[in-house]
SEPA-862765 format. One record per atom (N, C-alpha, C, O): residue in one letter; x, y, z. Coordinates in steps of 0.02 Angstrom, whole numbers, plus 50000, padded with zeros to 5 digits. Atoms other than C-alpha are relative to their C-alpha. Layout:
<atoms>
aXYZ ...
</atoms>
This chain:
<atoms>
m500025000850057 m496144992850048 m499305004649992 m498805001450009 s500584999750071 s494785001649957 s499464998749935 s499784997149885 d500015001650074 d493704998949808 d499725006049975 d499385010649997 t500114992850029 t493675009749673 t499365005249990 t498775003749980 g500244994749959 g493165028149709 g499805000350025 g499345004350016 r500055000149952 r492975024449860 r500385002050051 r500975000250049 q499425000749953 q493625031150030 q500274994350029 q500024988850042 s499755005649959 s494805022950108 s499704998350104 s499575003650132 l500225000849964 l494195015050288 l500565008550061 l500275012450099 t499714996349970 t495785027150365 t500015005549952 t500615006949953 d500134992850013 d495435043150270 d499775001750031 d500005005150078 k500545001449942 k493915041550346 k500125003850043 k499965009750042 a499855002149926 a494495040250510 a500075007750000 a499585011050020 g499464997749994 g495805054350489 g499395007549984 g499575013349995 a500334991950032 a494405068750425 a499444995050094 a499494995350155 a500505000249917 a493055061250568 a500355004350048 a500175010050062 l499504998749942 l494515063050705 l500295005949997 l500675005150045 k499744995650011 k495165077450676 k499635008649999 k499545010449941 p500554995449957 p494055095350762 p500085002149916 p500535001349875 d500184997450061 d493275103050615 d500575009850058 d501075011950027 s499564994249976 s494215120450728 s500535000949971 s500745006549957 e499074998749999 e496075115350680 e500184996749899 e500654995349862 k500025000050089 k495305112150487 k500105006749975 k499825011350005 s500264993750040 s495635126750352 s499725000249960 s499794994149960 t500584999350033 t494425128750230 t500594997949973 t500844994550018 t500495006750049 t494995119750096 t500244992350015 t500154988449968 e500345004249967 e495235104850210 e499205000149989 e498994997949936 h500594997049974 h493555109550253 h499504998349920 h498914996549926 v500415001050029 v492975107750068 v500084992149974 v499714987249971 g499575006649990 g494085094450035 g499744992950020 g499754987749987 d500535006149986 d493005083050149 d499524998249973 d499334992449963 s500585001850033 s491615086350070 s499825001749961 s499315005149959 v499905002450080 v492015083449885 v500054993650032 v499584989950016 k499945006850016 k492555067449941 k499554995050037 k499494989350017 g500595001549978 g491125063850071 g499734998949960 g499744992749958 t500654996650026 t489755069049939 t500324993849909 t500094989949868 g499655006650085 g490905058749778 g500214992850049 g500344987950013 d500145011749969 d491005038849914 d499365000850003 d499004996449980 s500795002850009 s489185044749947 s499554996449966 s499164991949983 i499985000350022 i488985045949794 i499874991249926 i499414988649894 a499825007450001 a489845028549729 a499784995050032 a499714989350011 s500295005049987 s489155022049860 s499394998049988 s499204992249998 t500785003449993 t487385021449831 t499984996449907 t499524992649891 f500315004150033 f487665016049650 f500634993449982 f500804991949925 q499685005150028 q488865001449665 q499574995850054 q499414996750113 p500355002349951 p487944988949710 p500364992950079 p500834989150086 q500095002949925 q487734980549896 q500634992649968 q501234992549980 s499395003950007 s488684965149826 s500644998049933 s500784993149899 e499384998750026 e490204971449741 e500475002150039 e501075001050033 k499704997749978 k490454981349876 k500634995250042 k500414989750059 s499565003749924 s492194973750010 s499774997550045 s499305001150062 t499994999949936 t492014967450149 t499955007050066 t499515009350103 s499844995449973 s492904980750226 s499605006749960 s499395010949999 q500444993950010 q491944995050098 q499194998850047 q498935004150067 k500445002349961 k490394986150197 k499835004850052 k499285007450059 v500005006149988 v490984986550315 v499925010450031 v499495013450064 g500074992949981 g491605006450326 g499045003549974 g498615003550017 d500715000750001 d489835010750254 d499395002950057 d499095008250064 s500215001149955 s489015006350392 s500305002150063 s500214999050116 v499514998649928 v490095014150524 v500025008249990 v500025012150038 s499954995550007 s490175029550417 s499115002750011 s498875008250023 g501014997550031 g488115031050392 g499855003749898 g499535008149871 n500104999350085 n488415029150184 n499294998049964 n499254995549908 s500615005250043 s486525023550151 s499735005049992 s499165002749988 n500314994250015 n485875039450123 n499335001850004 n498865003849970 n501064999350011 n484385039750204 n499855006450032 n499295008850034 n500034993249968 n484825055950297 n500374996650102 n500445000150152 d500104999349918 d485215046850475 d500755001950036 d501215004450004 q499224997549979 q486745050350568 q500804995050005 q500554989549994 s499515000950029 s488445043650549 s500264996950056 s500625000550090 l499615003749933 l488985029450695 l500655008450036 l500575011750087 l499604993849993 l490685044850676 l499635002550015 l499605001150075 d500234995149961 d489395058450708 d499705001950065 d499565006850100 k500664999249906 k488405052450864 k500704998750011 k500664994649965 a499655000349953 a489995050450937 a500425007150025 a500585008950082 k499944995249985 k490585065750902 k499805005250038 k500075009550073 n500844994549971 n488955074750952 n499844997450085 n499645001450127 a499934997749935 a488965068551115 a500964999150020 a501055005250023 f499434999250020 f490855066951123 f500135010050033 f500545012050074 s500054994750003 s490535085251124 s499555002450029 s499635008550032 s500214997049967 s489175088151224 s499994998050080 s499544998950121 g500065006149952 g489625077551359 g499524994050054 g499384992650112 n500395005949987 n488665063951362 n500084996549999 n499654992350012 
</atoms>
């Protein structure tokens, strides 16, 4: 379950696991809008008010807003480059 205004872990995983080449323009735009909204919500929601699952989701998705790659992006990049 996700906190109010936040993406669930299932939604994040679904968006991350589907290859970009298989996504429609609408899906790309939707992912971008949802990701931006989730990042903004993460920024304004105090850590003390986040559920355990949301804290885990933020750390896995790199939603700390300091321009670090997320763990999911690192895994996708490693897989696609053959490393």
